[in-house]
VMD Tcl script that draws the C-alpha trace (Angstrom):
set ca {
  {-17.52 -18.05 30.35}
  {-14.82 -17.84 27.96}
  {-11.63 -15.81 28.85}
  {-11.52 -12.50 26.69}
  {-7.91 -12.16 26.68}
  {-5.20 -14.64 25.34}
  {-2.12 -12.41 25.86}
  {-0.54 -12.17 29.18}
  {1.42 -8.75 29.67}
  {4.77 -10.48 30.22}
  {4.28 -12.22 26.92}
  {3.36 -8.79 25.27}
  {6.16 -7.38 26.83}
  {8.56 -10.01 25.16}
  {7.05 -9.69 21.67}
  {7.69 -5.76 22.08}
  {10.94 -6.00 22.85}
  {11.58 -8.43 20.01}
  {9.84 -5.93 17.86}
  {12.33 -3.39 19.29}
  {15.45 -5.69 18.43}
  {14.32 -5.91 14.92}
  {13.94 -2.47 14.40}
  {17.29 -1.52 16.16}
  {18.96 -3.98 13.76}
  {17.47 -2.30 10.77}
  {18.34 1.26 12.23}
  {22.17 0.04 12.13}
  {22.11 0.74 8.25}
  {21.48 3.78 6.21}
  {18.42 3.33 4.33}
  {17.75 5.54 1.07}
  {15.31 3.30 -0.26}
  {12.21 2.11 1.05}
  {11.92 -1.65 2.59}
  {9.44 -3.81 0.89}
  {10.29 -7.51 0.73}
  {12.63 -9.56 2.68}
  {13.15 -13.38 1.45}
  {15.75 -14.81 3.43}
  {17.89 -11.79 5.05}
  {18.02 -8.04 4.41}
  {15.00 -6.13 2.96}
  {15.29 -4.93 -0.37}
  {14.55 -1.39 -1.15}
  {12.05 0.99 -3.49}
  {11.99 4.20 -4.58}
  {10.26 6.65 -2.07}
  {7.37 7.37 -4.53}
  {6.39 3.55 -4.24}
  {3.32 2.57 -2.11}
  {4.98 0.98 0.60}
  {7.28 3.97 1.20}
  {5.42 5.07 4.60}
  {5.57 1.82 6.46}
  {9.05 1.67 7.72}
  {9.17 5.19 9.13}
  {5.59 4.44 10.38}
  {6.93 2.02 12.57}
  {9.92 4.26 13.87}
  {7.12 7.01 14.76}
  {4.97 4.32 16.75}
  {8.19 3.16 18.32}
  {9.10 6.74 19.10}
  {5.51 7.70 20.69}
  {5.67 4.72 23.09}
  {9.32 4.61 24.30}
  {10.24 8.49 24.00}
  {13.55 7.53 22.47}
  {15.03 10.35 20.24}
  {16.82 7.75 17.77}
  {13.51 6.61 16.40}
  {12.17 10.08 15.71}
  {15.84 10.98 14.31}
  {16.02 8.37 11.94}
  {11.92 8.74 10.56}
  {11.95 12.54 10.49}
  {13.34 13.26 7.10}
  {11.51 10.22 5.28}
  {8.42 12.56 4.25}
  {10.61 15.35 3.20}
  {12.63 13.14 0.69}
  {9.04 11.38 -0.38}
  {8.09 15.00 -1.31}
  {10.98 15.73 -3.43}
  {9.66 12.75 -5.90}
  {6.54 15.09 -6.73}
  {9.06 17.43 -8.35}
  {9.81 14.60 -10.77}
  {7.91 12.01 -13.06}
  {6.76 9.57 -10.04}
  {4.31 6.83 -9.49}
  {2.20 8.49 -7.00}
  {-1.40 7.30 -7.02}
  {-4.64 6.55 -4.62}
  {-2.11 4.95 -2.00}
  {-0.79 8.55 -0.72}
  {-2.70 7.75 2.16}
  {-0.46 4.58 3.01}
  {2.71 6.76 2.49}
  {1.71 10.21 4.24}
  {-0.58 8.95 7.01}
  {2.42 7.08 9.14}
  {4.79 10.03 8.27}
  {3.63 13.44 7.71}
  {0.52 13.20 9.61}
  {1.87 11.21 12.41}
  {4.86 13.48 12.40}
  {2.63 16.36 12.96}
  {0.22 14.42 15.63}
  {3.44 13.44 17.56}
  {5.74 16.92 17.23}
  {3.64 19.52 15.71}
  {5.65 19.89 12.77}
  {3.81 22.19 10.46}
  {6.04 21.01 7.31}
  {4.33 17.53 8.05}
  {0.80 18.94 8.35}
  {1.33 20.88 5.06}
  {2.73 17.75 3.32}
  {-0.49 15.58 4.85}
  {-2.46 18.06 3.40}
  {-1.07 18.15 0.17}
  {-1.47 14.32 -0.11}
  {-5.26 14.68 0.58}
  {-5.65 17.19 -2.04}
  {-3.75 14.78 -4.37}
  {-6.04 11.81 -3.81}
  {-9.10 14.18 -3.76}
  {-8.13 15.08 -7.53}
  {-8.39 11.38 -8.25}
  {-12.03 11.46 -7.73}
  {-14.40 10.10 -10.54}
  {-17.63 11.91 -10.16}
  {-19.78 9.70 -12.71}
  {-18.90 6.54 -10.76}
  {-18.12 8.02 -7.29}
  {-14.92 6.32 -6.83}
  {-11.25 7.20 -6.38}
  {-9.26 6.00 -9.20}
  {-6.80 3.17 -8.74}
  {-3.16 3.15 -10.07}
  {-2.06 4.98 -12.94}
  {-1.52 3.88 -16.70}
  {-4.95 3.51 -18.78}
  {-6.74 2.18 -15.81}
  {-9.09 5.16 -15.88}
  {-12.09 3.28 -14.36}
  {-10.52 1.08 -11.89}
  {-11.45 0.92 -8.08}
  {-9.90 -1.41 -5.72}
  {-10.63 -2.36 -2.22}
  {-7.49 -1.34 -0.77}
  {-8.30 2.32 -1.21}
  {-10.73 2.03 1.84}
  {-7.50 2.60 3.86}
  {-6.57 5.50 2.29}
  {-10.06 7.36 3.04}
  {-8.52 8.67 6.58}
  {-6.33 10.99 5.13}
  {-9.27 12.79 3.60}
  {-11.18 12.56 6.69}
  {-8.43 13.94 8.61}
  {-8.12 17.00 5.99}
  {-11.73 17.91 6.53}
  {-10.89 18.09 10.38}
  {-7.90 19.97 10.06}
  {-9.06 22.62 7.59}
  {-12.77 22.54 8.93}
  {-13.60 21.81 5.15}
  {-16.13 19.20 4.44}
  {-15.37 18.62 0.72}
  {-12.45 15.92 1.57}
  {-14.97 13.84 4.02}
  {-17.58 14.24 1.13}
  {-15.31 12.42 -1.37}
  {-14.09 9.91 1.47}
  {-17.83 9.14 2.00}
  {-18.90 8.77 -1.45}
  {-15.92 6.63 -2.16}
  {-17.07 4.23 0.77}
  {-20.83 4.48 -0.68}
  {-19.58 2.93 -3.72}
  {-17.79 0.17 -1.95}
  {-20.98 -0.54 0.01}
  {-23.00 -0.85 -3.00}
  {-20.64 -2.75 -5.15}
  {-17.62 -4.30 -3.54}
  {-18.66 -5.64 -0.28}
  {-21.11 -9.03 -0.88}
  {-23.97 -9.82 1.60}
  {-21.73 -12.42 3.18}
  {-19.16 -10.01 4.20}
  {-16.65 -11.01 1.19}
  {-15.04 -8.70 -0.94}
  {-13.95 -8.31 -4.43}
  {-10.35 -6.68 -5.19}
  {-11.31 -4.71 -8.31}
  {-14.47 -3.38 -9.93}
  {-14.16 -1.49 -13.24}
  {-16.54 1.20 -14.30}
  {-17.13 3.06 -17.57}
  {-14.87 6.32 -16.37}
  {-17.32 8.33 -18.53}
  {-20.59 7.04 -17.66}
  {-19.83 5.76 -14.05}
  {-21.62 2.34 -15.32}
  {-20.16 -0.75 -13.63}
  {-18.51 -2.99 -16.32}
  {-17.04 -6.09 -14.54}
  {-14.91 -7.47 -11.58}
  {-11.50 -8.62 -11.81}
  {-9.93 -11.04 -9.22}
  {-6.60 -9.45 -9.71}
  {-4.27 -10.08 -6.65}
  {-7.41 -12.47 -5.61}
  {-7.97 -16.04 -6.78}
  {-11.04 -15.05 -9.24}
  {-13.36 -12.03 -9.97}
  {-15.78 -13.88 -7.55}
  {-13.45 -15.07 -4.89}
  {-12.37 -13.14 -1.62}
  {-8.49 -12.14 -1.37}
  {-7.88 -12.25 2.07}
  {-5.61 -8.94 2.39}
  {-8.37 -7.08 0.61}
  {-11.10 -8.37 2.83}
  {-8.60 -7.18 5.90}
  {-8.19 -3.63 4.04}
  {-12.27 -3.62 4.16}
  {-12.64 -4.43 7.57}
  {-10.06 -2.05 8.55}
  {-11.13 0.92 6.30}
  {-14.88 0.55 6.81}
  {-14.24 0.84 10.69}
  {-12.30 3.90 9.97}
  {-14.86 5.52 8.11}
  {-17.41 4.74 10.82}
  {-14.88 6.16 13.61}
  {-14.89 9.48 11.49}
  {-18.67 9.65 10.40}
  {-20.70 7.90 13.12}
  {-22.88 6.43 10.37}
  {-24.27 3.14 11.32}
  {-24.15 1.63 7.70}
  {-20.65 1.83 8.03}
  {-20.38 0.11 11.24}
  {-22.80 -2.48 9.86}
  {-20.57 -2.99 6.94}
  {-17.23 -3.31 8.89}
  {-18.91 -5.49 11.39}
  {-20.12 -7.82 8.40}
  {-16.78 -8.10 6.85}
  {-15.05 -8.88 10.21}
  {-17.79 -11.72 10.87}
  {-16.43 -13.00 7.43}
  {-13.13 -13.02 8.06}
  {-13.21 -14.25 11.61}
  {-15.32 -17.39 10.17}
  {-13.40 -18.03 7.44}
  {-10.02 -18.40 9.25}
  {-8.47 -21.65 9.75}
  {-7.70 -23.02 13.25}
  {-4.22 -21.37 13.34}
  {-5.79 -17.93 12.84}
  {-3.67 -17.05 9.69}
  {-5.63 -17.10 6.43}
  {-4.97 -18.37 2.97}
  {-3.93 -15.84 0.41}
  {-7.65 -16.00 -0.80}
  {-10.63 -17.33 1.18}
  {-11.92 -19.03 -1.60}
  {-9.04 -20.92 -3.47}
  {-10.39 -24.41 -4.17}
  {-7.62 -26.38 -2.11}
  {-6.97 -24.03 0.72}
  {-4.59 -26.50 2.24}
  {-2.29 -26.32 -0.58}
  {-2.46 -22.33 -0.70}
  {0.21 -20.07 0.76}
  {-0.81 -18.31 3.69}
  {-0.43 -14.47 4.20}
  {0.58 -13.05 7.65}
  {0.20 -9.33 6.21}
  {-3.57 -10.29 5.79}
  {-3.52 -11.36 9.42}
  {-1.80 -8.39 11.00}
  {-3.97 -6.08 9.25}
  {-7.30 -7.81 10.11}
  {-5.94 -7.94 13.74}
  {-5.20 -4.26 13.93}
  {-8.23 -3.56 12.52}
  {-10.47 -5.66 14.72}
  {-8.65 -4.21 17.82}
  {-9.92 -0.62 16.33}
  {-13.57 -1.95 15.90}
  {-13.54 -3.18 19.30}
  {-13.24 0.13 20.53}
  {-16.19 1.34 18.63}
  {-18.81 -1.26 19.58}
  {-21.01 -2.62 22.56}
  {-19.07 -4.61 25.06}
  {-20.07 -7.90 24.08}
  {-19.07 -7.24 20.47}
  {-15.67 -5.91 21.62}
  {-14.85 -8.85 23.46}
  {-15.59 -11.03 20.54}
  {-13.25 -8.75 18.25}
  {-10.74 -8.33 20.63}
  {-10.43 -12.00 21.45}
  {-9.81 -12.53 17.63}
  {-7.45 -10.21 17.07}
  {-5.24 -11.45 20.27}
  {-5.46 -15.04 18.57}
  {-4.22 -13.93 15.51}
  {-1.39 -12.06 17.11}
  {-0.59 -15.06 19.06}
  {-0.32 -17.08 16.15}
  {1.57 -14.74 14.19}
  {4.18 -14.04 17.08}
  {4.48 -17.74 18.25}
  {4.52 -19.39 14.65}
  {5.62 -16.61 12.27}
  {7.83 -14.18 14.06}
  {11.57 -14.29 13.42}
  {12.63 -12.94 16.77}
  {15.32 -15.88 17.13}
  {16.87 -15.01 13.67}
  {19.05 -11.95 13.77}
  {20.08 -12.42 10.36}
  {16.46 -11.95 8.73}
  {15.51 -8.39 9.00}
  {11.64 -8.96 8.21}
  {9.64 -9.43 11.62}
  {6.99 -11.79 10.32}
  {7.67 -14.81 7.77}
  {4.72 -16.06 5.72}
  {3.39 -12.87 3.72}
  {2.18 -13.33 0.01}
  {2.35 -10.11 -1.86}
  {0.82 -11.44 -5.36}
  {0.24 -14.98 -5.86}
  {-1.32 -14.78 -9.33}
  {1.71 -13.03 -10.50}
  {4.18 -15.40 -8.43}
  {5.67 -12.36 -6.96}
  {6.54 -12.31 -3.43}
  {5.12 -15.44 -2.02}
  {6.06 -16.82 1.33}
  {8.18 -13.86 2.38}
  {8.25 -11.01 4.85}
  {6.50 -7.80 3.65}
  {6.92 -4.33 5.15}
  {3.26 -3.55 5.53}
  {2.74 -6.98 7.44}
  {5.42 -5.90 9.85}
  {3.93 -2.31 10.09}
  {0.57 -3.46 10.87}
  {1.86 -6.34 13.41}
  {3.48 -3.70 15.24}
  {0.61 -1.37 15.21}
  {-1.68 -4.00 16.52}
  {0.80 -4.80 19.53}
  {1.17 -0.94 20.15}
  {-2.61 -0.74 20.57}
  {-2.64 -3.66 22.92}
  {-0.21 -1.38 25.14}
  {-2.69 1.70 24.92}
  {-0.96 3.42 21.88}
  {-3.81 6.13 21.01}
  {-2.12 8.20 18.05}
  {-4.25 6.62 15.42}
  {-3.60 7.78 11.91}
  {-5.20 4.90 9.84}
}
mol new
graphics top color blue
foreach p $ca { graphics top sphere $p radius 0.5 }
foreach p [lrange $ca 0 end-1] q [lrange $ca 1 end] { graphics top cylinder $p $q radius 0.2 }
display resetview
């Protein structure tokens, strides 16, 4: 019988020490801006109204929860306070407030009982609910003039709506989340478990107009990070609702992701690039999928759980042994080999803060971490 684990405790401990060393290195600097991309050394920084702003403090909160070391909590504490201040000025908040406020305000509230964290998380849920398009039954993506756009990434933001419904005992947030998830089931997950990135609707009638590849190769291709978002997001939707259709979708996407992986278990940036061997890889897609697979493994029967956990561990083994920068003290990013937006030739073969976050999250889950927010 095949062994159902590939990561020995001593190996996991070594990787975790590597993570702490990297995080401690970054803690030595004051960070007013949110880390985003590290190309060959230090992370750059974006304003805290950008979608990636929750991942660095989210890593700090995870480390605080697992180690109890106050320095992680102290460094993370003010991030959501500073994020909230941008709401009083012209800003770039949009559908990704879940990415921003779940690993900051909501996790802070779960770990410390901070009522301001709860308030900010609920305000973010209200903001996201206000982006719901009734005609098309979707949460509108981005800003500008993209009134009818829905994207697969937004499956990960639904958790803040489900959390708000539970916290307030108010079903309207969960109703919106389920409606968006049902739209994704109907229009964005294909029969083979592959996914599109963008679905464009007529914002007045709700009619589906077209698909776009956007960060993927083509409208009918399968951007690997989007596939990972769908895997994890549908898993979360099932966890909150216990409705079998979402579990079926999560497993369908998980099977597609797993069987599409190359031997080294890190995907190309798009699974349907014509010459995959020449395509850049995306370690961020791998880390997101690994964390999602570990989540899925806790929600299914034992036979399937072993399969998903084994795939997740194999992904993490490859990431840790082939892409981690533990022996590169000059490089702040944890994982090399991330691809941000290949069609725009933006941030290719770099470290990405969200790839690092989900890698840390997955390693934390292997150690028994339970304070989920996504």
